[in-house]
C-alpha positions as CSV (number, residue, x, y, z in Angstrom):
1,X,-10.9,-39.2,24.0
2,X,-13.3,-40.5,21.3
3,X,-15.5,-42.0,24.0
4,X,-15.8,-38.7,25.8
5,X,-17.0,-37.0,22.6
6,X,-19.6,-39.8,22.1
7,X,-20.8,-39.2,25.7
8,X,-21.1,-35.4,25.0
9,X,-23.1,-36.2,21.8
10,X,-25.3,-38.5,23.9
11,X,-25.9,-35.7,26.4
12,X,-26.9,-33.3,23.7
13,X,-29.2,-35.7,22.0
14,X,-30.7,-36.5,25.4
15,X,-31.4,-32.9,26.1
16,X,-33.1,-32.4,22.7
17,X,-35.3,-35.4,23.3
18,X,-36.3,-33.9,26.7
19,X,-36.8,-30.5,25.1
20,X,-39.6,-31.8,22.9
21,X,-41.5,-33.2,25.9
22,X,-44.5,-31.1,27.2
23,X,-43.5,-30.6,30.8
24,X,-41.9,-27.3,31.1
25,X,-40.3,-27.7,34.6
26,X,-38.7,-31.0,33.7
27,X,-37.4,-29.4,30.5
28,X,-35.6,-26.7,32.4
29,X,-34.2,-29.0,35.1
30,X,-32.9,-31.7,32.7
31,X,-31.6,-29.2,30.2
32,X,-29.6,-27.2,32.8
33,X,-28.1,-30.3,34.3
34,X,-27.3,-31.6,30.9
35,X,-25.5,-28.4,30.0
36,X,-23.5,-28.5,33.3
37,X,-22.4,-32.1,32.4
38,X,-21.4,-31.1,28.9
39,X,-19.4,-28.1,30.2
40,X,-17.6,-30.3,32.8
41,X,-16.8,-32.9,30.2
42,X,-15.4,-30.3,27.8
43,X,-13.3,-28.7,30.6
44,X,-11.9,-32.1,31.5
45,X,-11.0,-32.9,27.9
46,X,-9.4,-29.5,27.4
47,X,-7.3,-29.9,30.5
48,X,-8.7,-26.9,32.3
49,X,-9.0,-28.7,35.7
50,X,-6.1,-29.9,37.8
51,X,-6.1,-33.5,39.1
52,X,-7.6,-32.6,42.5
53,X,-10.6,-31.0,40.9
54,X,-11.1,-33.7,38.3
55,X,-12.6,-36.2,40.8
56,X,-15.0,-33.5,42.1
57,X,-16.0,-32.7,38.5
58,X,-16.7,-36.4,37.8
59,X,-18.9,-36.5,40.9
60,X,-20.7,-33.4,39.7
61,X,-21.3,-35.0,36.3
62,X,-22.6,-38.2,37.9
63,X,-25.1,-36.2,40.1
64,X,-26.3,-34.2,37.1
65,X,-26.8,-37.3,35.0
66,X,-28.7,-39.0,37.9
67,X,-31.1,-36.0,38.0
68,X,-31.5,-36.2,34.3
69,X,-32.3,-39.9,34.4
70,X,-34.8,-39.3,37.2
71,X,-36.5,-36.7,35.0
72,X,-36.6,-39.1,32.1
73,X,-38.1,-41.8,34.3
74,X,-40.8,-39.4,35.5
75,X,-41.6,-38.5,31.9
76,X,-41.8,-42.1,30.8
77,X,-44.0,-43.1,33.7
78,X,-46.3,-40.2,33.0
79,X,-46.5,-41.1,29.3
80,X,-47.3,-44.7,30.2
81,X,-50.0,-43.6,32.6
82,X,-51.6,-41.4,29.9
83,X,-51.5,-44.2,27.3
84,X,-53.0,-46.6,29.8
85,X,-55.9,-44.3,30.6
86,X,-56.6,-43.6,26.9
87,X,-56.6,-47.3,26.2
88,X,-59.1,-47.9,29.0
89,X,-61.3,-45.1,27.7
90,X,-61.3,-46.6,24.2
91,X,-62.3,-50.0,25.7
92,X,-65.2,-48.6,27.6
């Protein structure tokens, strides 16, 4: 139970980190998938879902988190590319 609340806090902090990034479309995609994951975790912890639907909800959470990690990877690669170009411009 404590681990689930830590995971929810991680999701919320992750969405805040993505929210301050400049790309608007990635903000919307990652924030929406993050909120879906948080809602499913809260519903599982509150016992809203029966046991048949819990497996499906865990699969939905994993898919949402995979999309969020993909968005984060795209953002980090974009930041690295921008920093590399700026370093090259300073050298020349």
